[in-house]
N, C-alpha and C positions, 0 to 999 in steps of 0.2 A: 504494499499499500504506499502511496506517496503522501508524505507529510506535507502539510502546508503551514507549518508553524513559523517559518521564516518569512517575515514581511519587512519591507523597507520601502521608503519613498523613492521615486524615480530620481530625485535630486541626490539622495544618498548613494543610489546605485551608480550614477554617473561618476561620483567621486571614488567609489570602491568597486568598480566593475571587475577588475582582475581578481580581486579578493573573493567576490561573490561567485564568479565563474569557477574559480578553483574549488570553493566549497561545494558548489553544485556537482562537479565532477568527482569529488572525493566522497561525498555523503549520498548522492543520488536523491536527495530531498529537493522538493520544489521551492522556488522563491517567488513570492507574490510581490509585485511592484504596485505601489499606490501613487495616486495623484490626488492631492487634497484629501487624503485619508480614504479614498475610494479605490478598491482593487481595480486595476486596469490591465494587468498582464501577469502571466505565469511563466517563469523560466524553468526549463528542464535541462538536465545533461543530455547530450545526444544519445547515449546508451539507454537512458530511461525512456526517452521519446521513442526510440526504435522498438523497445520492448512493448510499450503501450500500443504502438501502431501494429506490431505483430499480433498482439492479443485482440485488438479491435478487428483485424482482418480475420482471424480465426473465428471469432464470435460471429461475424457477418457470414463467413462461409458455412458455418454450422447451421445458422438460421436458414440460409438458402437451401441447403441440403434437406433439412427437415421439411421445409415447404414443398420441395420437389417430391419427397417421399410421400407426403400427405396427398399431393395432387395425383401421384400414380395410384395410391390406394383408392382415391375417389374416381378413378377411371378417366382422369383428365390428361393423361399422357398420350404420346404418339409412339408408334413403332419407330425404332431407330432408322431403318432404311427410308421410311417416309419422311422423317425429319431431315435426314441428310439430303435427300432429293430436293426438298423444299429449299434448304439452305444453298444447295448448288444452283438451283434456278435463280435465286435472288442474287447470288454472286455473279452469275453469268450476265444477268440483266444489268447489273451495275457496271460490269466491265464493258458491255456492249454500248451503254449510254455514254461512257467516258470516251469511247472511240467515235462517238457521233453516229452511232448506228452502223458504221461500216465494218465489215469483217476484214481482218488482215490475213 
C-alpha cells in the first residue's frame, strides 16, 4: 500500500526537490504536493508507478476475461472461424479504401 503521509507545499518542494526525489526512490512512499494547503499532485518513484500500472492492467485484463467468459456462457460469443473471417473482411476493406479502391 502506498502511504500518503508525506505532504509538502509546492514552494518547499521547489527548494528541496532533489531531497524529496531521493526519499521517494528510497522509501517508495508517495509525496503529496499542496498549493495553498490544497492537495494538487502526487509524486511517486518510477518503480512504484510501474508496479501500480502493472496491477491496474492486470485488474483490467481480469475484468475483460470475466466479461468474455460470462458472454460465452450467455451464448453471446461467435465461432472462432466466423470471428476471424469477419475481422479479415474488415481489414481487407480498410486496406482497399486506403488504396483508393484500386487493387495493386
